[in-house]
C-alpha positions as CSV (number, residue, x, y, z in Angstrom):
1,X,141.5,66.6,-85.2
2,X,139.6,68.5,-82.5
3,X,141.7,70.1,-79.8
4,X,142.3,67.8,-76.8
5,X,141.8,69.5,-73.5
6,X,143.7,68.8,-70.3
7,X,140.4,67.5,-68.8
8,X,139.8,65.3,-71.9
9,X,143.4,63.9,-71.8
10,X,143.1,63.2,-68.0
11,X,140.0,61.1,-68.7
12,X,141.7,59.4,-71.6
13,X,144.8,58.4,-69.7
14,X,142.8,57.0,-66.8
15,X,140.6,54.9,-69.1
16,X,143.7,53.8,-71.0
17,X,145.5,52.7,-67.8
18,X,142.5,50.6,-66.7
19,X,142.0,49.0,-70.1
20,X,145.6,48.3,-70.9
21,X,146.1,47.0,-67.3
22,X,143.2,44.6,-67.8
23,X,144.6,43.4,-71.2
24,X,148.1,43.0,-69.9
25,X,147.2,41.0,-66.8
26,X,144.9,38.7,-68.8
27,X,147.8,38.2,-71.3
28,X,150.3,37.3,-68.6
29,X,147.9,35.0,-66.7
30,X,147.2,33.1,-69.9
31,X,150.8,32.4,-70.9
32,X,151.4,28.6,-70.8
33,X,155.1,28.8,-70.0
34,X,156.2,31.8,-67.9
35,X,159.8,31.1,-68.7
36,X,159.3,31.9,-72.3
37,X,161.7,34.7,-73.2
38,X,159.9,37.9,-73.9
39,X,163.1,39.9,-74.4
40,X,166.8,39.0,-74.8
41,X,167.2,39.0,-71.0
42,X,163.7,38.8,-69.5
43,X,161.2,35.9,-69.4
44,X,157.5,36.6,-69.4
45,X,157.6,36.2,-65.6
46,X,160.5,38.7,-65.3
47,X,158.7,41.2,-67.5
48,X,155.6,40.9,-65.4
49,X,157.7,41.4,-62.2
50,X,159.1,44.6,-63.8
51,X,155.6,46.0,-64.2
52,X,154.7,45.0,-60.7
53,X,157.8,46.9,-59.4
54,X,156.6,50.0,-61.2
55,X,153.1,49.5,-60.0
56,X,154.3,49.2,-56.4
57,X,156.4,52.3,-56.7
58,X,153.8,54.7,-58.1
59,X,151.4,54.8,-55.2
60,X,154.3,55.8,-53.0
61,X,155.0,58.7,-55.4
62,X,151.4,59.8,-55.3
63,X,151.1,59.5,-51.5
64,X,154.6,59.7,-50.1
65,X,153.4,60.6,-46.6
66,X,151.0,57.6,-46.4
67,X,152.7,54.8,-48.5
68,X,156.0,53.3,-47.5
69,X,158.6,53.3,-50.3
70,X,158.7,49.7,-51.6
71,X,162.5,49.8,-52.3
72,X,163.9,52.0,-49.5
73,X,167.5,50.8,-50.1
74,X,167.3,52.0,-53.7
75,X,165.7,55.4,-52.9
76,X,168.9,57.4,-53.3
77,X,169.9,55.6,-56.4
78,X,166.5,56.2,-58.0
79,X,166.8,60.0,-57.4
80,X,170.3,60.2,-58.8
81,X,170.0,58.0,-61.8
82,X,170.5,59.2,-65.4
83,X,169.3,57.6,-68.6
84,X,172.4,55.4,-68.9
85,X,171.9,54.1,-65.4
86,X,168.3,53.0,-65.6
87,X,169.2,49.5,-66.9
88,X,171.4,48.8,-63.9
89,X,168.7,50.3,-61.6
90,X,166.2,47.9,-63.1
91,X,168.6,45.0,-62.4
92,X,168.7,45.9,-58.7
93,X,164.9,46.4,-58.5
94,X,164.3,43.0,-60.1
95,X,166.5,41.4,-57.4
96,X,164.1,42.8,-54.8
97,X,161.2,40.9,-56.2
98,X,161.4,37.1,-55.8
99,X,157.9,36.3,-57.0
100,X,157.7,34.8,-60.6
101,X,154.3,33.1,-60.6
102,X,152.6,35.0,-63.5
103,X,149.1,34.6,-62.0
104,X,150.3,36.0,-58.7
105,X,152.1,38.8,-60.4
106,X,149.0,39.6,-62.6
107,X,146.9,39.9,-59.5
108,X,149.4,42.2,-57.7
109,X,149.7,44.4,-60.8
110,X,146.0,44.7,-61.1
111,X,145.8,45.8,-57.4
112,X,148.6,48.3,-57.9
113,X,146.9,49.8,-60.9
114,X,143.7,50.1,-59.0
115,X,145.5,51.9,-56.2
116,X,147.1,54.3,-58.7
117,X,143.7,55.1,-60.2
118,X,142.0,55.6,-56.8
119,X,144.8,57.7,-55.3
120,X,145.1,60.0,-58.3
121,X,141.4,60.5,-58.8
122,X,141.1,63.6,-56.7
123,X,144.5,65.0,-57.6
124,X,145.3,67.8,-60.0
125,X,146.7,66.1,-63.1
126,X,149.3,69.0,-63.3
127,X,150.5,68.3,-59.7
128,X,154.1,66.9,-59.9
129,X,155.8,64.1,-58.2
130,X,159.6,63.5,-57.9
131,X,160.5,60.8,-60.5
132,X,163.7,59.2,-61.7
133,X,166.8,61.4,-61.5
134,X,164.9,63.9,-59.3
135,X,162.9,64.9,-62.4
136,X,159.5,66.4,-61.9
137,X,156.6,64.6,-63.6
138,X,153.0,65.6,-63.5
139,X,150.5,63.0,-62.2
140,X,148.9,62.7,-65.7
141,X,152.4,62.0,-67.1
142,X,153.0,59.3,-64.4
143,X,149.8,57.5,-65.5
144,X,150.8,57.9,-69.2
145,X,154.2,56.3,-68.4
146,X,152.6,53.3,-66.9
147,X,150.2,53.0,-69.9
148,X,153.3,52.9,-72.2
149,X,155.0,50.3,-70.0
150,X,152.0,48.1,-70.3
151,X,151.8,48.6,-74.1
152,X,155.5,48.0,-74.8
153,X,155.9,45.0,-72.6
154,X,152.6,43.6,-73.7
155,X,153.9,43.8,-77.2
156,X,157.0,41.9,-76.1
157,X,155.0,39.1,-74.4
158,X,152.4,38.8,-77.2
159,X,155.1,38.6,-79.8
160,X,156.9,35.9,-77.9
161,X,153.9,33.7,-77.4
162,X,152.1,34.5,-80.7
163,X,149.1,36.3,-79.1
164,X,147.3,39.3,-80.5
165,X,148.2,42.7,-79.0
166,X,146.4,45.7,-80.5
167,X,148.1,49.0,-79.7
168,X,145.6,51.9,-80.0
169,X,147.2,55.0,-81.4
170,X,145.4,57.4,-79.1
171,X,146.7,55.4,-76.1
172,X,150.2,55.4,-77.5
173,X,150.0,59.1,-78.1
174,X,149.5,59.8,-74.4
175,X,153.2,59.0,-73.8
176,X,154.3,61.9,-75.9
177,X,151.4,64.2,-75.0
178,X,151.5,63.8,-71.2
179,X,154.7,62.1,-70.2
180,X,157.4,63.4,-72.5
181,X,156.2,67.0,-72.7
182,X,155.2,67.0,-69.0
183,X,158.7,65.9,-68.1
184,X,160.4,68.5,-70.2
185,X,158.1,71.3,-69.0
186,X,158.6,70.5,-65.3
187,X,162.3,69.6,-65.3
188,X,164.3,66.5,-66.3
189,X,166.5,66.6,-63.2
190,X,169.7,64.5,-63.8
191,X,168.2,62.2,-66.4
192,X,170.1,63.8,-69.3
193,X,173.3,64.5,-67.3
194,X,175.3,61.8,-69.2
195,X,178.5,63.8,-69.5
196,X,178.1,64.3,-73.3
197,X,179.3,67.8,-74.3
198,X,176.5,70.2,-75.3
199,X,176.0,70.7,-79.0
200,X,177.4,74.1,-80.1
201,X,174.1,75.3,-81.6
202,X,170.4,75.5,-80.9
203,X,168.5,72.6,-82.4
204,X,164.7,72.8,-82.7
205,X,162.6,69.7,-83.6
206,X,158.9,69.9,-84.3
207,X,156.8,66.8,-83.6
208,X,153.4,66.3,-85.2
209,X,150.8,63.5,-85.2
210,X,147.1,63.2,-85.7
211,X,147.0,61.8,-82.2
212,X,148.9,64.3,-80.1
213,X,149.2,68.0,-79.7
214,X,152.0,69.5,-81.9
215,X,155.0,70.8,-80.0
216,X,158.6,71.8,-80.7
217,X,161.4,70.5,-78.5
218,X,164.5,72.8,-78.3
219,X,168.0,71.7,-77.3
220,X,170.2,74.6,-76.3
221,X,173.4,74.5,-74.2
222,X,172.6,71.0,-73.1
223,X,169.1,71.9,-71.9
224,X,165.9,70.9,-73.5
225,X,162.8,73.1,-73.4
226,X,159.3,73.3,-75.1
227,X,158.1,75.8,-77.7
228,X,155.0,76.3,-79.7
229,X,155.4,75.0,-83.3
230,X,156.6,77.7,-85.7
231,X,158.8,78.5,-88.6
232,X,162.1,78.1,-86.8
233,X,162.3,74.3,-86.6
234,X,165.4,72.7,-87.9
235,X,163.7,69.3,-88.4
236,X,160.1,68.2,-88.4
237,X,158.8,64.7,-87.5
238,X,155.4,63.6,-88.5
239,X,154.9,60.3,-86.7
240,X,152.6,57.4,-85.9
241,X,152.7,57.3,-82.0
242,X,152.8,53.5,-81.8
243,X,155.8,53.3,-84.1
244,X,157.6,56.2,-82.4
245,X,157.3,54.5,-79.0
246,X,158.4,51.2,-80.3
247,X,161.4,52.9,-81.9
248,X,162.3,54.9,-78.9
249,X,162.5,51.8,-76.8
250,X,164.4,49.7,-79.3
251,X,161.6,47.6,-80.7
252,X,161.6,49.0,-84.2
253,X,164.6,50.3,-86.0
254,X,164.7,53.9,-87.2
255,X,165.4,52.7,-90.7
256,X,162.2,50.6,-90.7
257,X,160.1,53.4,-89.2
258,X,161.3,55.8,-91.9
259,X,161.0,53.3,-94.8
260,X,157.4,52.4,-93.9
261,X,156.7,56.1,-93.6
262,X,155.4,55.7,-90.0
263,X,157.9,58.5,-89.2
264,X,158.5,61.2,-91.9
265,X,161.4,63.6,-91.4
266,X,161.5,67.0,-93.2
267,X,162.8,70.5,-92.4
268,X,165.6,72.9,-93.2
269,X,168.3,71.0,-91.4
270,X,167.2,67.4,-90.8
271,X,170.8,66.3,-90.4
272,X,170.8,67.9,-87.0
273,X,168.3,65.3,-85.7
274,X,170.9,62.6,-84.8
275,X,172.7,65.1,-82.5
276,X,169.4,66.1,-80.9
277,X,168.5,62.5,-80.3
278,X,171.9,61.6,-78.8
279,X,171.1,64.1,-76.0
280,X,167.3,64.1,-75.8
281,X,166.8,60.3,-75.5
282,X,164.9,57.9,-73.3
283,X,166.4,55.2,-71.2
284,X,166.1,52.6,-73.9
285,X,168.7,50.4,-72.3
286,X,166.3,49.9,-69.4
287,X,164.5,47.6,-71.8
288,X,166.5,44.4,-72.7
289,X,165.2,44.4,-76.2
290,X,162.8,41.9,-77.9
291,X,163.8,38.3,-78.1
292,X,164.7,37.4,-81.7
293,X,164.3,40.9,-82.9
294,X,165.7,40.2,-86.3
295,X,165.4,43.1,-88.7
296,X,162.7,45.0,-86.7
């Protein structure tokens, strides 16, 4: 795969946000019954409201001096949250949004995505904003996070109503390439401060895919950092980015991901991977999980 430049990735994430935003809003507006359960706890309408909440928040992050915070009573909670508190935070945010008409929500979301694209157009993609848990996230990573939200929750809704929902691997890879590595590089804030004691040794995990730039994440003394790939990795993951994202957010089980070889684990000490993932994890509990997940 040819090297993907920062400029190229910036173009890709902007195109992906517009395209996935259009697909998601069309899907939501076409659902016959907005009370159909998309996850164990959220209906299609609730899921759309969740995306609208994110879409309303991100312009305020990009232009904090010009855009009023949409959830001022939750501002302090947002800056102090850790991965285990994101589910509760989402509960409070959802209570702030009374609208559940899917067509109205689809229109609002499309406007918010347009605002994000316009406001970010002239910004340096490396410029950081203060994100959840006072972490620092580059603007490109912010857009990649919203792309992933649209893809994952579009998958939820499409699965619930029996609609097609293609998930392009390059779009999915932006989550790892721009969001996850951007967050680690700039500082995770309090997101990983869950009180779990640090593992007694250094754990290095190399991640590789045809659709992202290879990188090694290193956990040492409770802190996570980035390194270039090299011979010192304890475990190596070769992954399909769609499957990795669905697994990280509880849509696909690790067992199925491995058995289907969408994630392949090798290395000198692969048994250290569970300890690594217990610390370096995403707020999967912020997603209520798919309705009728079965053996996914």
